[in-house]
MITI-277981 format. One line per 3 residues: number of its first residue (from 1); for each residue x, y, z of N, C-alpha, C, O. Coordinates in pm, whole numbers, padded with zeros to 5 digits. Example, Ala and Ser with C-alpha at 12.3 -4.5 7.8 and 13.67 -1.06 7.14 Angstrom:
<nodes>
1> 01319:-00569:00780:01230:-00450:00780:01320:-00330:00780:01424:-00332:00846; 01285:-00225:00708:01367:-00106:00714:01290:00003:00787:01341:00114:00804
</nodes>
This chain:
<nodes>
1> 13939:40644:15270:13995:40558:15369:13928:40423:15363:13805:40413:15354; 14007:40319:15368:13956:40183:15367:13918:40146:15510:13999:40163:15601; 13797:40096:15529:13751:40058:15661:13759:39910:15689:13691:39862:15779
4> 13839:39837:15616:13854:39693:15633:13963:39663:15735:14074:39621:15701; 13929:39686:15862:14024:39662:15970:14009:39520:16020:13900:39462:16013; 14118:39464:16071:14109:39335:16137:14049:39354:16277:14040:39467:16325
7> 14009:39246:16341:13954:39258:16476:14053:39318:16569:14016:39400:16653; 14179:39280:16558:14284:39337:16644:14291:39488:16624:14297:39564:16721; 14290:39530:16495:14300:39675:16465:14180:39751:16521:14194:39858:16579
10> 14060:39693:16502:13938:39757:16553:13945:39770:16703:13910:39875:16758; 13990:39665:16772:14001:39671:16919:14099:39781:16960:14072:39859:17052; 14213:39786:16890:14313:39887:16921:14259:40030:16903:14278:40117:16988
13> 14194:40049:16791:14137:40182:16762:14033:40218:16865:14036:40329:16919; 13941:40127:16895:13837:40158:16990:13892:40187:17131:13835:40268:17204; 13999:40124:17167:14059:40144:17300:14140:40273:17308:14149:40334:17414
16> 14198:40317:17197:14294:40426:17203:14253:40555:17133:14317:40658:17155; 14151:40555:17050:14115:40673:16974:14036:40776:17055:14028:40892:17016; 13980:40735:17167:13903:40828:17251:13789:40895:17173:13774:41018:17176
19> 13711:40815:17104:13596:40863:17031:13487:40915:17127:13466:40858:17233; 13418:41022:17088:13299:41058:17162:13185:40967:17114:13206:40885:17025; 13066:40981:17171:12956:40891:17139:12917:40892:16993:12893:40787:16934
22> 12911:41010:16935:12872:41020:16792:12979:40962:16704:12947:40889:16610; 13105:40990:16732:13215:40934:16654:13216:40782:16665:13238:40713:16566; 13192:40730:16783:13191:40585:16804:13079:40519:16726:13100:40416:16663
25> 12958:40580:16730:12843:40527:16655:12871:40526:16504:12844:40426:16438; 12923:40630:16451:12954:40639:16308:13066:40543:16273:13057:40475:16170; 13170:40535:16354:13279:40441:16325:13227:40299:16324:13265:40220:16238
28> 13141:40264:16420:13084:40129:16423:13003:40100:16297:13010:39991:16241; 12925:40198:16252:12844:40179:16131:12932:40169:16005:12895:40100:15910; 13044:40235:16003:13137:40227:15888:13215:40098:15883:13255:40052:15776
31> 13238:40039:16000:13324:39919:16004:13248:39791:16035:13309:39685:16052; 13117:39798:16042:13036:39678:16071:13051:39578:15958:13018:39608:15843; 13099:39459:15992:13122:39354:15892:12993:39301:15833:12994:39248:15722
34> 12881:39314:15905:12754:39264:15853:12698:39349:15742:12612:39303:15666; 12743:39472:15730:12693:39560:15624:12729:39702:15655:12665:39767:15738; 12831:39751:15589:12870:39890:15608:12764:39984:15555:12697:39955:15456
37> 12751:40096:15620:12650:40191:15578:12713:40311:15507:12826:40350:15536; 12638:40368:15414:12684:40486:15344:12660:40611:15430:12590:40604:15531; 12717:40723:15390:12700:40847:15462:12550:40885:15462:12499:40934:15563
40> 12483:40862:15351:12341:40897:15345:12260:40809:15441:12173:40860:15512; 12287:40679:15443:12218:40591:15534:12240:40631:15678:12147:40635:15758; 12365:40661:15711:12398:40700:15850:12324:40830:15887:12265:40841:15995
43> 12329:40927:15796:12263:41055:15829:12112:41038:15847:12054:41102:15935; 12049:40955:15767:11907:40932:15779:11873:40861:15910:11778:40900:15979; 11947:40760:15943:11918:40684:16067:11952:40759:16196:11887:40741:16298
46> 12055:40844:16189:12093:40920:16308:12028:41058:16312:12046:41134:16407; 11954:41089:16205:11882:41220:16198:11975:41338:16206:11947:41436:16275; 12088:41329:16133:12182:41439:16120:12213:41458:15972:12189:41368:15891
49> 12265:41573:15935:12291:41602:15797:12410:41520:15744:12494:41473:15820; 12415:41505:15611:12526:41432:15552:12655:41515:15573:12763:41458:15583; 12645:41647:15578:12762:41730:15605:12817:41700:15746:12939:41694:15766
52> 12730:41682:15841:12773:41650:15976:12839:41513:15984:12940:41495:16053; 12783:41418:15915:12844:41282:15908:12981:41293:15847:13076:41236:15900; 12995:41366:15736:13126:41383:15670:13226:41451:15764:13342:41412:15767
55> 13182:41550:15839:13269:41621:15935:13316:41522:16043:13433:41521:16081; 13226:41442:16092:13261:41346:16199:13357:41241:16142:13449:41198:16212; 13337:41200:16020:13431:41103:15958:13570:41163:15950:13668:41093:15977
58> 13580:41289:15915:13711:41357:15914:13777:41356:16054:13897:41335:16068; 13693:41378:16156:13744:41374:16293:13793:41233:16329:13896:41216:16394; 13717:41133:16287:13752:40995:16311:13888:40961:16247:13977:40903:16310
61> 13900:40999:16120:14024:40977:16048:14141:41043:16118:14248:40982:16129; 14124:41163:16164:14227:41236:16229:14272:41164:16358:14391:41153:16386; 14174:41114:16435:14205:41044:16560:14276:40912:16529:14368:40874:16602
64> 14236:40843:16424:14302:40718:16390:14444:40744:16347:14535:40671:16388; 14467:40845:16266:14603:40878:16221:14692:40914:16340:14811:40884:16337; 14639:40975:16442:14718:41015:16557:14768:40892:16637:14873:40899:16701
67> 14693:40782:16633:14735:40665:16715:14811:40560:16637:14860:40464:16696; 14821:40575:16505:14898:40472:16431:15038:40522:16400:15117:40451:16339
</nodes>
């Protein structure tokens, strides 16, 4: 999935996707224009496994697809 969303798209997703705290944190890290983070970086900084990060990314994708 390409995470190059416009500001309008990011605002829409954030308002309508109903992310939980973990999903929101990972989504923000994936879409941060200052420097997107890899799954490994996210897992290390959040102290969760790469498998957990991948699972949450799948949940994020599912929620985004439901609202578009």
